SERO-4910 file (N, C-alpha, C, O; in steps of 0.05 Angstrom, whole numbers):
BEGIN
 pado doro    nc1    nc2    nc3   cac1   cac2   cac3    cc1    cc2    cc3    oc1    oc2    oc3
  Unk    A   1046   2795   2908   1062   2779   2889   1066   2796   2864   1048   2809   2854
  Unk    A   1091   2796   2855   1099   2813   2832   1090   2800   2806   1096   2776   2802
  Unk    A   1078   2815   2788   1069   2805   2762   1092   2803   2743   1107   2822   2740
  Unk    A   1096   2779   2729   1119   2775   2711   1118   2795   2688   1096   2803   2679
  Unk    A   1141   2804   2679   1142   2822   2656   1130   2809   2631   1134   2785   2627
  Unk    A   1117   2824   2614   1104   2812   2590   1125   2799   2571   1118   2781   2557
  Unk    A   1150   2809   2572   1170   2799   2552   1182   2772   2560   1197   2761   2544
  Unk    A   1176   2762   2583   1190   2736   2592   1181   2713   2575   1197   2695   2569
  Unk    A   1155   2713   2566   1146   2691   2549   1161   2691   2522   1169   2670   2512
  Unk    A   1165   2715   2511   1179   2717   2485   1207   2707   2487   1217   2693   2470
  Unk    A   1221   2716   2509   1248   2707   2513   1250   2677   2517   1269   2664   2507
  Unk    A   1231   2665   2530   1231   2636   2535   1228   2621   2508   1242   2601   2503
  Unk    A   1210   2631   2491   1205   2618   2465   1230   2620   2448   1237   2601   2435
  Unk    A   1242   2644   2447   1266   2648   2431   1289   2629   2441   1303   2617   2424
  Unk    A   1292   2626   2467   1312   2608   2478   1308   2579   2469   1326   2565   2462
  Unk    A   1282   2571   2470   1276   2543   2462   1282   2539   2433   1292   2518   2425
  Unk    A   1275   2560   2416   1281   2557   2387   1311   2555   2382   1319   2540   2365
  Unk    A   1327   2571   2397   1356   2569   2393   1367   2542   2400   1384   2531   2387
  Unk    A   1356   2530   2421   1365   2503   2429   1358   2483   2408   1374   2466   2401
  Unk    A   1333   2484   2398   1324   2465   2377   1341   2469   2351   1349   2450   2338
  Unk    A   1346   2495   2344   1361   2501   2320   1389   2489   2323   1400   2478   2304
  Unk    A   1402   2493   2346   1428   2481   2350   1428   2451   2348   1447   2439   2337
  Unk    A   1407   2438   2359   1405   2409   2357   1402   2400   2328   1415   2381   2320
  Unk    A   1385   2414   2312   1382   2407   2284   1409   2411   2269   1416   2394   2252
  Unk    A   1423   2432   2276   1449   2437   2262   1468   2414   2268   1482   2405   2250
  Unk    A   1469   2406   2294   1487   2384   2301   1479   2358   2286   1497   2344   2277
  Unk    A   1452   2353   2284   1444   2329   2270   1451   2330   2240   1460   2310   2229
  Unk    A   1449   2354   2229   1456   2357   2200   1485   2352   2196   1493   2339   2177
  Unk    A   1502   2362   2215   1531   2358   2211   1538   2329   2214   1556   2319   2201
  Unk    A   1522   2314   2231   1528   2286   2236   1521   2269   2211   1530   2247   2209
  Unk    A   1506   2280   2192   1497   2265   2169   1513   2272   2144   1505   2265   2122
  Unk    A   1535   2286   2147   1552   2292   2124   1565   2267   2112   1570   2248   2127
  Unk    A   1569   2267   2086   1581   2244   2072   1606   2253   2057   1607   2275   2046
  Unk    A   1626   2235   2057   1651   2241   2043   1649   2230   2014   1648   2206   2009
  Unk    A   1648   2249   1995   1645   2242   1967   1672   2241   1953   1690   2257   1959
  Unk    A   1675   2222   1935   1699   2219   1918   1691   2215   1889   1673   2199   1883
  Unk    A   1703   2231   1871   1699   2227   1842   1726   2218   1830   1745   2234   1831
  Unk    A   1727   2194   1820   1751   2184   1807   1750   2191   1777   1730   2185   1764
  Unk    A   1771   2203   1767   1771   2212   1739   1786   2193   1721   1803   2177   1730
  Unk    A   1780   2194   1695   1794   2177   1676   1823   2186   1672   1840   2170   1666
  Unk    A   1828   2211   1676   1855   2222   1673   1860   2244   1694   1843   2247   1712
  Unk    A   1882   2258   1692   1887   2280   1711   1867   2302   1709   1859   2309   1686
  Unk    A   1858   2313   1731   1838   2334   1731   1848   2358   1715   1872   2366   1718
  Unk    A   1831   2370   1699   1839   2394   1684   1845   2417   1703   1861   2435   1696
  Unk    A   1832   2417   1726   1836   2439   1745   1846   2426   1771   1832   2408   1781
  Unk    A   1868   2435   1782   1878   2425   1807   1871   2445   1830   1871   2469   1826
  Unk    A   1864   2434   1853   1857   2451   1875   1826   2454   1877   1812   2435   1871
  Unk    A   1817   2477   1885   1788   2482   1889   1774   2484   1863   1782   2499   1845
  Unk    A   1752   2469   1860   1735   2470   1836   1706   2473   1845   1697   2457   1861
  Unk    A   1692   2493   1835   1664   2498   1842   1647   2489   1819   1649   2499   1797
  Unk    A   1630   2469   1824   1612   2458   1803   1584   2455   1814   1580   2441   1834
  Unk    A   1565   2469   1802   1537   2468   1810   1534   2475   1840   1518   2464   1854
  Unk    A   1550   2495   1848   1548   2505   1875   1562   2489   1896   1561   2495   1920
  Unk    A   1576   2467   1888   1590   2449   1906   1620   2454   1902   1630   2454   1880
  Unk    A   1635   2458   1924   1664   2462   1922   1678   2436   1926   1675   2423   1947
  Unk    A   1694   2428   1906   1710   2404   1907   1739   2411   1910   1748   2433   1903
  Unk    A   1755   2393   1921   1784   2395   1922   1795   2373   1904   1792   2349   1911
  Unk    A   1808   2380   1882   1818   2361   1863   1849   2359   1864   1863   2379   1865
  Unk    A   1858   2335   1863   1887   2329   1863   1893   2305   1847   1882   2283   1852
  Unk    A   1909   2308   1826   1915   2286   1808   1890   2278   1793   1878   2294   1779
  Unk    A   1882   2252   1795   1859   2242   1781   1836   2237   1800   1820   2219   1796
  Unk    A   1834   2253   1822   1813   2249   1841   1803   2275   1853   1819   2293   1858
  Unk    A   1777   2278   1857   1765   2301   1869   1749   2293   1893   1735   2272   1892
  Unk    A   1750   2309   1915   1736   2302   1939   1720   2325   1950   1727   2349   1946
  Unk    A   1697   2319   1964   1682   2340   1978   1666   2326   2000   1667   2301   2003
  Unk    A   1653   2342   2016   1637   2332   2039   1611   2347   2040   1612   2372   2038
  Unk    A   1589   2333   2044   1564   2347   2045   1541   2328   2054   1545   2304   2058
  Unk    A   1517   2339   2058   1495   2325   2070   1477   2311   2050   1453   2310   2053
  Unk    A   1489   2299   2029   1472   2287   2008   1475   2256   2010   1496   2246   2002
  Unk    A   1455   2242   2020   1457   2213   2023   1457   2199   1996   1468   2177   1994
  Unk    A   1444   2210   1976   1443   2197   1950   1459   2213   1929   1453   2237   1925
  Unk    A   1478   2201   1915   1493   2215   1895   1475   2225   1872   1458   2210   1863
  Unk    A   1479   2250   1864   1462   2262   1843   1476   2262   1816   1499   2269   1814
  Unk    A   1460   2255   1795   1471   2255   1768   1477   2284   1759   1498   2288   1746
  Unk    A   1461   2303   1767   1466   2331   1758   1492   2342   1769   1507   2355   1755
  Unk    A   1498   2336   1795   1523   2345   1806   1547   2331   1793   1568   2344   1789
  Unk    A   1544   2306   1786   1565   2291   1772   1571   2304   1744   1594   2307   1737
  Unk    A   1549   2310   1730   1553   2323   1703   1567   2349   1705   1585   2355   1689
  Unk    A   1559   2366   1725   1572   2392   1728   1601   2389   1734   1617   2405   1724
  Unk    A   1609   2370   1751   1637   2366   1757   1652   2356   1733   1674   2365   1727
  Unk    A   1641   2336   1719   1655   2324   1695   1660   2345   1674   1681   2345   1660
  Unk    A   1641   2364   1671   1645   2385   1651   1669   2403   1657   1680   2415   1638
  Unk    A   1677   2404   1682   1700   2422   1689   1726   2407   1692   1747   2418   1686
  Unk    A   1725   2382   1701   1750   2368   1707   1757   2345   1688   1779   2336   1687
  Unk    A   1737   2335   1673   1741   2313   1655   1724   2289   1662   1709   2289   1681
  Unk    A   1726   2268   1645   1709   2244   1647   1712   2231   1674   1734   2229   1685
  Unk    A   1690   2222   1686   1689   2209   1712   1685   2179   1708   1670   2170   1691
  Unk    A   1700   2163   1724   1697   2134   1724   1681   2123   1748   1669   2101   1746
  Unk    A   1681   2138   1770   1664   2130   1793   1657   2155   1808   1672   2174   1809
  Unk    A   1633   2155   1821   1624   2179   1835   1606   2170   1858   1587   2155   1854
  Unk    A   1611   2179   1882   1594   2173   1905   1609   2173   1931   1632   2183   1933
  Unk    A   1597   2163   1952   1609   2160   1978   1610   2131   1986   1598   2115   1972
  Unk    A   1623   2123   2008   1625   2095   2015   1599   2080   2017   1599   2056   2014
  Unk    A   1577   2093   2022   1551   2079   2024   1535   2077   1999   1517   2061   1998
  Unk    A   1541   2094   1979   1526   2094   1954   1542   2106   1932   1558   2125   1937
  Unk    A   1538   2097   1907   1552   2108   1884   1535   2105   1860   1516   2090   1859
  Unk    A   1541   2121   1839   1526   2120   1814   1531   2094   1800   1554   2085   1799
  Unk    A   1510   2082   1788   1513   2057   1773   1527   2063   1747   1529   2086   1738
  Unk    A   1538   2042   1733   1552   2046   1708   1536   2061   1687   1547   2078   1673
  Unk    A   1510   2056   1685   1494   2070   1666   1492   2100   1672   1493   2117   1654
  Unk    A   1491   2106   1698   1490   2134   1706   1517   2148   1701   1517   2172   1694
  Unk    A   1539   2133   1705   1565   2145   1699   1567   2151   1669   1579   2172   1662
  Unk    A   1556   2134   1652   1556   2140   1623   1541   2166   1618   1550   2183   1602
  Unk    A   1517   2169   1630   1502   2194   1627   1517   2218   1638   1516   2240   1626
  Unk    A   1532   2214   1660   1547   2236   1671   1568   2246   1652   1574   2270   1652
  Unk    A   1580   2229   1636   1602   2236   1618   1593   2244   1590   1610   2249   1573
  Unk    A   1567   2244   1584   1558   2251   1557   1568   2279   1549   1564   2299   1563
  Unk    A   1582   2280   1526   1592   2305   1516   1618   2315   1528   1627   2337   1521
  Unk    A   1629   2300   1547   1654   2308   1560   1678   2299   1543   1680   2276   1536
  Unk    A   1697   2317   1538   1720   2310   1522   1737   2289   1537   1741   2292   1561
  Unk    A   1746   2269   1522   1761   2248   1535   1745   2225   1545   1755   2206   1556
  Unk    A   1718   2227   1542   1700   2206   1551   1695   2186   1529   1696   2193   1506
  Unk    A   1688   2161   1537   1681   2141   1517   1651   2142   1511   1641   2127   1494
  Unk    A   1636   2161   1524   1608   2163   1519   1602   2186   1499   1612   2208   1503
  Unk    A   1588   2180   1478   1583   2199   1457   1559   2217   1464   1541   2209   1480
  Unk    A   1559   2241   1453   1536   2258   1456   1513   2247   1438   1519   2232   1420
  Unk    A   1488   2255   1444   1465   2245   1428   1470   2249   1398   1477   2271   1390
  Unk    A   1465   2228   1383   1468   2230   1354   1495   2222   1344   1499   2218   1320
  Unk    A   1515   2220   1361   1542   2212   1353   1547   2183   1359   1532   2170   1373
  Unk    A   1568   2171   1347   1574   2143   1351   1603   2141   1359   1621   2155   1348
  Unk    A   1609   2124   1379   1636   2121   1389   1641   2091   1391   1624   2076   1401
  Unk    A   1665   2082   1382   1673   2055   1385   1683   2050   1413   1701   2065   1422
  Unk    A   1672   2031   1427   1681   2025   1454   1698   2000   1454   1691   1981   1440
  Unk    A   1719   1999   1469   1736   1975   1470   1720   1953   1485   1705   1958   1503
  Unk    A   1725   1928   1476   1712   1906   1488   1722   1902   1517   1747   1904   1521
  Unk    A   1705   1895   1535   1712   1890   1563   1712   1860   1567   1692   1847   1565
  Unk    A   1735   1849   1573   1738   1820   1578   1737   1815   1608   1755   1824   1622
  Unk    A   1717   1801   1618   1716   1795   1646   1740   1779   1655   1748   1760   1642
  Unk    A   1752   1787   1677   1776   1773   1687   1770   1765   1716   1759   1780   1732
  Unk    A   1779   1741   1722   1776   1732   1750   1796   1747   1768   1820   1748   1761
  Unk    A   1786   1758   1790   1805   1773   1807   1827   1755   1818   1822   1731   1825
  Unk    A   1851   1766   1820   1873   1751   1830   1873   1754   1861   1875   1776   1872
  Unk    A   1870   1731   1874   1868   1731   1903   1894   1719   1914   1901   1696   1908
  Unk    A   1908   1734   1931   1933   1722   1943   1926   1698   1960   1907   1697   1975
  Unk    A   1943   1678   1957   1940   1653   1972   1960   1652   1994   1984   1655   1990
  Unk    A   1951   1648   2018   1968   1646   2041   1972   1617   2049   1952   1603   2052
  Unk    A   1996   1608   2053   2002   1581   2063   2018   1583   2088   2036   1600   2090
  Unk    A   2013   1566   2107   2028   1567   2132   2058   1560   2128   2064   1542   2113
  Unk    A   2075   1575   2142   2104   1570   2140   2110   1545   2156   2099   1539   2177
  Unk    A   2129   1529   2145   2138   1505   2158   2157   1512   2181   2177   1525   2177
  Unk    A   2151   1502   2205   2170   1506   2227   2192   1485   2225   2189   1466   2209
  Unk    A   2212   1488   2241   2235   1470   2238   2227   1441   2245   2237   1422   2232
  Unk    A   2209   1437   2265   2202   1409   2272   2187   1396   2249   2193   1372   2243
  Unk    A   2168   1410   2237   2153   1398   2214   2172   1393   2191   2169   1373   2177
  Unk    A   2191   1411   2187   2209   1408   2164   2226   1383   2169   2231   1367   2150
  Unk    A   2236   1379   2193   2252   1355   2199   2236   1330   2195   2246   1309   2186
  Unk    A   2210   1331   2203   2192   1308   2199   2189   1301   2170   2191   1277   2163
  Unk    A   2186   1321   2153   2182   1315   2124   2208   1305   2112   2207   1287   2095
  Unk    A   2231   1315   2121   2257   1305   2111   2261   1276   2119   2270   1260   2104
  Unk    A   2253   1270   2144   2255   1242   2153   2237   1223   2137   2246   1201   2130
  Unk    A   2213   1232   2132   2195   1216   2116   2206   1211   2088   2204   1189   2077
  Unk    A   2218   1232   2076   2230   1229   2050   2253   1210   2050   2256   1193   2032
  Unk    A   2270   1211   2071   2293   1192   2073   2283   1164   2076   2294   1145   2063
  Unk    A   2262   1160   2092   2251   1133   2095   2240   1122   2069   2244   1099   2062
  Unk    A   2226   1140   2054   2216   1132   2028   2238   1125   2009   2236   1105   1994
  Unk    A   2260   1140   2009   2283   1134   1992   2294   1106   1998   2301   1091   1980
  Unk    A   2297   1100   2024   2308   1074   2032   2289   1052   2024   2298   1030   2015
  Unk    A   2263   1056   2026   2244   1036   2018   2245   1031   1988   2243   1008   1979
  Unk    A   2249   1052   1972   2251   1048   1943   2276   1033   1936   2276   1015   1919
  Unk    A   2298   1040   1950   2323   1026   1944   2321    996   1951   2330    979   1936
  Unk    A   2308    990   1974   2305    962   1982   2287    947   1962   2292    924   1956
  Unk    A   2266    962   1953   2248    949   1933   2262    943   1907   2257    922   1895
  Unk    A   2281    961   1899   2296    956   1875   2314    932   1878   2316    915   1860
  Unk    A   2327    929   1901   2345    906   1906   2329    880   1906   2337    860   1896
  Unk    A   2305    881   1919   2288    857   1920   2279    848   1893   2279    825   1886
  Unk    A   2271    868   1876   2262    862   1849   2285    851   1832   2282    833   1816
  Unk    A   2309    862   1836   2333    853   1822   2339    824   1829   2346    808   1811
  Unk    A   2337    817   1855   2343    790   1863   2323    770   1853   2329    746   1850
  Unk    A   2298    779   1849   2277    761   1840   2278    755   1810   2264    737   1801
  Unk    A   2295    769   1794   2297    764   1766   2311    737   1761   2328    729   1776
  Unk    A   2304    724   1739   2319    700   1731   2348    707   1727   2354    730   1720
  Unk    A   2367    688   1732   2395    695   1730   2404    707   1704   2419    726   1703
  Unk    A   2393    697   1681   2401    708   1655   2392    737   1652   2408    754   1643
  Unk    A   2367    743   1659   2357    770   1657   2371    788   1677   2377    811   1671
  Unk    A   2376    778   1701   2390    794   1721   2417    801   1712   2427    823   1717
  Unk    A   2431    782   1698   2458    788   1688   2457    809   1667   2474    827   1666
  Unk    A   2437    808   1649   2434    828   1628   2430    856   1640   2440    876   1631
  Unk    A   2413    856   1661   2406    882   1674   2430    894   1688   2432    919   1690
  Unk    A   2449    878   1697   2472    888   1712   2498    889   1696   2515    905   1703
  Unk    A   2500    872   1674   2525    870   1660   2523    883   1632   2544    884   1618
  Unk    A   2500    891   1624   2497    904   1597   2514    929   1596   2514    945   1614
  Unk    A   2529    933   1574   2546    957   1571   2530    982   1576   2508    986   1566
  Unk    A   2541    999   1592   2528   1025   1598   2509   1024   1621   2498   1044   1628
  Unk    A   2505   1000   1633   2486    998   1655   2499    992   1681   2486    986   1701
  Unk    A   2525    993   1682   2539    987   1707   2531   1007   1729   2530   1031   1724
  Unk    A   2524    997   1751   2517   1013   1774   2487   1021   1775   2478   1032   1794
  Unk    A   2472   1015   1753   2444   1021   1752   2428   1001   1768   2436    978   1770
  Unk    A   2405   1009   1779   2388    990   1794   2359    997   1788   2353   1020   1780
  Unk    A   2342    978   1793   2314    982   1788   2302   1000   1809   2311    999   1833
  Unk    A   2284   1018   1801   2272   1037   1821   2242   1036   1817   2232   1032   1795
  Unk    A   2228   1041   1839   2199   1044   1837   2192   1073   1829   2208   1091   1834
  Unk    A   2168   1077   1818   2161   1104   1810   2161   1123   1834   2154   1116   1856
  Unk    A   2170   1148   1829   2172   1168   1850   2144   1178   1856   2128   1183   1839
  Unk    A   2139   1182   1882   2113   1193   1891   2119   1213   1913   2140   1214   1925
  Unk    A   2099   1230   1918   2101   1250   1940   2082   1240   1962   2058   1236   1957
  Unk    A   2093   1236   1986   2077   1226   2008   2074   1248   2029   2094   1260   2037
  Unk    A   2049   1254   2036   2044   1275   2056   2040   1262   2083   2032   1239   2085
  Unk    A   2045   1278   2104   2042   1268   2131   2013   1269   2141   2006   1259   2162
  Unk    A   1995   1282   2125   1967   1285   2133   1949   1277   2109   1958   1279   2086
  Unk    A   1925   1267   2115   1907   1258   2094   1880   1271   2095   1860   1258   2091
  Unk    A   1880   1298   2101   1854   1312   2104   1850   1333   2083   1835   1353   2089
  Unk    A   1862   1331   2060   1858   1350   2038   1831   1344   2024   1826   1322   2015
  Unk    A   1813   1365   2023   1787   1360   2012   1787   1362   1981   1768   1352   1968
  Unk    A   1807   1373   1969   1809   1375   1940   1838   1374   1932   1852   1395   1931
  Unk    A   1848   1350   1927   1876   1346   1921   1884   1356   1893   1908   1355   1886
  Unk    A   1864   1365   1877   1871   1376   1851   1875   1406   1853   1886   1418   1833
  Unk    A   1868   1419   1875   1871   1448   1878   1891   1453   1901   1885   1447   1924
  Unk    A   1914   1465   1893   1935   1470   1913   1927   1490   1934   1938   1490   1956
  Unk    A   1908   1508   1927   1901   1530   1946   1880   1521   1966   1873   1536   1984
  Unk    A   1870   1496   1963   1849   1486   1982   1862   1466   2000   1870   1444   1992
  Unk    A   1863   1472   2026   1873   1453   2046   1864   1463   2074   1856   1486   2077
  Unk    A   1865   1446   2094   1854   1454   2120   1866   1478   2133   1854   1491   2150
  Unk    A   1891   1485   2126   1904   1508   2138   1900   1534   2122   1911   1555   2129
  Unk    A   1885   1533   2100   1882   1556   2083   1861   1575   2095   1843   1567   2110
  Unk    A   1863   1601   2089   1844   1621   2097   1820   1621   2078   1824   1619   2054
  Unk    A   1796   1622   2089   1772   1622   2072   1769   1650   2059   1770   1670   2073
  Unk    A   1766   1651   2033   1763   1676   2018   1737   1674   2002   1726   1652   1998
  Unk    A   1727   1696   1993   1702   1697   1978   1707   1691   1949   1711   1709   1933
  Unk    A   1707   1665   1941   1712   1657   1913   1695   1634   1905   1702   1620   1885
  Unk    A   1673   1628   1919   1655   1606   1912   1668   1579   1915   1661   1560   1900
  Unk    A   1688   1576   1932   1702   1551   1937   1704   1547   1967   1703   1565   1983
  Unk    A   1708   1521   1974   1713   1514   2002   1744   1514   2006   1756   1493   2001
  Unk    A   1755   1536   2014   1785   1538   2015   1796   1523   2039   1818   1512   2037
  Unk    A   1782   1523   2062   1794   1512   2086   1784   1484   2093   1788   1474   2115
  Unk    A   1769   1471   2074   1761   1443   2076   1743   1438   2101   1746   1418   2114
  Unk    A   1726   1458   2108   1708   1453   2130   1680   1446   2121   1661   1445   2137
  Unk    A   1676   1441   2095   1650   1433   2084   1632   1456   2078   1609   1451   2070
  Unk    A   1641   1480   2082   1624   1504   2076   1639   1522   2056   1664   1522   2055
  Unk    A   1624   1537   2041   1635   1554   2020   1631   1583   2027   1608   1592   2032
  Unk    A   1653   1599   2028   1653   1628   2032   1639   1636   2058   1627   1657   2060
  Unk    A   1640   1619   2079   1627   1626   2104   1639   1651   2116   1663   1654   2119
  Unk    A   1621   1670   2123   1629   1695   2135   1643   1715   2116   1653   1735   2126
  Unk    A   1643   1709   2091   1658   1727   2072   1640   1742   2053   1649   1761   2041
  Unk    A   1615   1733   2050   1597   1746   2030   1586   1773   2041   1586   1778   2065
  Unk    A   1577   1790   2023   1564   1815   2030   1534   1814   2023   1527   1799   2005
  Unk    A   1518   1830   2036   1490   1832   2029   1486   1854   2008   1491   1877   2013
  Unk    A   1477   1846   1984   1472   1864   1962   1442   1865   1957   1426   1848   1966
  Unk    A   1433   1886   1942   1406   1888   1933   1407   1889   1903   1424   1902   1891
  Unk    A   1388   1875   1890   1387   1873   1861   1376   1900   1849   1355   1909   1857
  Unk    A   1391   1911   1831   1384   1937   1818   1378   1931   1789   1397   1927   1773
  Unk    A   1353   1930   1781   1345   1922   1754   1346   1945   1734   1350   1941   1710
  Unk    A   1343   1971   1743   1343   1993   1725   1369   2009   1724   1371   2029   1710
  Unk    A   1389   2001   1740   1415   2013   1738   1417   2041   1749   1435   2056   1740
  Unk    A   1400   2049   1768   1402   2076   1778   1417   2078   1804   1419   2099   1817
  Unk    A   1430   2055   1813   1446   2055   1837   1430   2049   1862   1441   2049   1884
  Unk    A   1403   2045   1860   1386   2039   1882   1373   2012   1878   1361   2007   1858
  Unk    A   1376   1994   1898   1366   1967   1895   1339   1963   1906   1329   1979   1922
  Unk    A   1326   1941   1897   1299   1933   1907   1302   1921   1935   1316   1901   1938
  Unk    A   1290   1933   1956   1294   1923   1983   1283   1895   1986   1290   1881   2006
  Unk    A   1266   1886   1968   1255   1859   1970   1271   1838   1956   1263   1814   1957
  Unk    A   1292   1845   1942   1308   1826   1927   1337   1827   1937   1354   1841   1927
  Unk    A   1342   1811   1958   1368   1810   1971   1385   1788   1960   1375   1765   1956
  Unk    A   1410   1793   1955   1429   1773   1945   1454   1774   1962   1468   1794   1964
  Unk    A   1461   1751   1975   1486   1749   1989   1507   1738   1970   1505   1715   1961
  Unk    A   1527   1754   1963   1546   1746   1943   1574   1758   1949   1577   1773   1967
  Unk    A   1593   1749   1932   1620   1760   1934   1622   1785   1917   1607   1788   1898
  Unk    A   1640   1804   1924   1643   1828   1907   1650   1821   1878   1642   1836   1860
  Unk    A   1664   1799   1873   1671   1792   1846   1646   1784   1830   1647   1784   1805
  Unk    A   1624   1777   1843   1600   1769   1829   1586   1793   1816   1568   1789   1799
  Unk    A   1593   1818   1824   1580   1841   1812   1584   1843   1782   1567   1852   1768
  Unk    A   1608   1834   1772   1613   1835   1744   1594   1817   1728   1583   1825   1707
  Unk    A   1590   1792   1737   1572   1773   1723   1544   1784   1723   1530   1780   1703
  Unk    A   1535   1796   1745   1508   1807   1745   1506   1831   1726   1486   1834   1712
  Unk    A   1526   1848   1725   1526   1871   1707   1525   1862   1678   1512   1874   1661
  Unk    A   1540   1840   1672   1540   1830   1644   1512   1820   1636   1506   1819   1612
  Unk    A   1496   1812   1656   1469   1802   1650   1448   1824   1649   1424   1819   1644
  Unk    A   1456   1849   1653   1438   1872   1652   1426   1880   1678   1408   1896   1679
  Unk    A   1436   1868   1701   1427   1876   1727   1451   1881   1744   1474   1873   1737
  Unk    A   1447   1894   1767   1470   1903   1783   1465   1895   1812   1442   1893   1821
  Unk    A   1487   1891   1826   1486   1887   1855   1496   1912   1869   1518   1920   1864
  Unk    A   1479   1924   1886   1486   1949   1899   1482   1945   1929   1468   1927   1938
  Unk    A   1494   1963   1945   1493   1961   1974   1470   1976   1986   1464   1974   2010
  Unk    A   1455   1992   1970   1433   2008   1979   1407   1997   1969   1403   1995   1945
  Unk    A   1389   1989   1987   1363   1978   1980   1340   1996   1987   1327   1992   2007
  Unk    A   1336   2018   1971   1315   2037   1978   1300   2046   1953   1290   2069   1953
  Unk    A   1298   2029   1932   1285   2037   1907   1256   2028   1909   1250   2004   1912
  Unk    A   1237   2047   1906   1209   2041   1907   1198   2034   1879   1176   2024   1877
  Unk    A   1214   2039   1858   1205   2032   1831   1230   2024   1815   1243   2040   1803
  Unk    A   1237   1998   1816   1262   1988   1804   1260   1984   1774   1278   1974   1762
  Unk    A   1237   1992   1763   1234   1991   1734   1238   2018   1720   1237   2020   1696
  Unk    A   1242   2039   1736   1245   2066   1725   1270   2078   1737   1271   2084   1761
  Unk    A   1292   2083   1721   1317   2094   1732   1314   2123   1742   1331   2133   1756
  Unk    A   1292   2137   1734   1289   2165   1742   1272   2167   1767   1266   2189   1776
  Unk    A   1263   2144   1778   1246   2146   1802   1254   2124   1821   1250   2100   1816
  Unk    A   1265   2132   1844   1272   2112   1865   1259   2119   1892   1260   2103   1910
  Unk    A   1247   2144   1894   1233   2151   1918   1209   2168   1911   1205   2175   1888
  Unk    A   1192   2173   1930   1167   2188   1926   1150   2175   1905   1139   2188   1888
  Unk    A   1148   2148   1906   1131   2134   1887   1102   2138   1894   1095   2140   1917
  Unk    A   1084   2140   1874   1056   2144   1880   1043   2120   1893   1020   2120   1899
***
């Protein structure tokens, strides 16, 4: 039997390492994130911008890059803002910097509303506004339209007949005054006008956007009159008490996106990432002792 060459073990180990290295590289590529930085104005530099070792592509008032960073970094945001201008949002679809972190990102940047340490800047008041939600109503088909016209015609005839009946019931003297008084020729008594619907299943007749045919939207109302509010429309948020963009995994809030403003006004935030191990310290969200 022939003895194997001494080098075969080394070659086998190297081959296994190459396979593992290729697998790790593929996994790393699969974890890349698409980052977007929205600017307050047009970027000072258009095209490729290198900031803190990261290459961005800037066009108009937006800069984009791609990389393996699951958590947006404040340092990278500061480096980019120093080159292209003040940033209004920074992150990828799964995570973004909180408003407080955006303020820190823009400290000392020309055109920013955030002042450098020791300086004072007047900030415009922010007035919360209710988001405008388009209301969809079903179109009337020809059959339903004919039905409503027929109902209206019947109502008109009923009012006319009621007027004639009331006129006939008046005493002769009053009836003569009502029909023979100058300027009243041809006039007749009428009942108050009303709108009659063919259905009686409206859950809130004071709100025109709430009816059984309406689409349910996330606005803290029962739009489609099924007895439930915002069913299937809320998102799962995590409460972020220190404003670092990372929420407490133990404090879950199911809410509408519009509710983020009211929480922010109260000094807390709703975020989509729940991985903060110390929600009382904005500088520590992982590796807690």
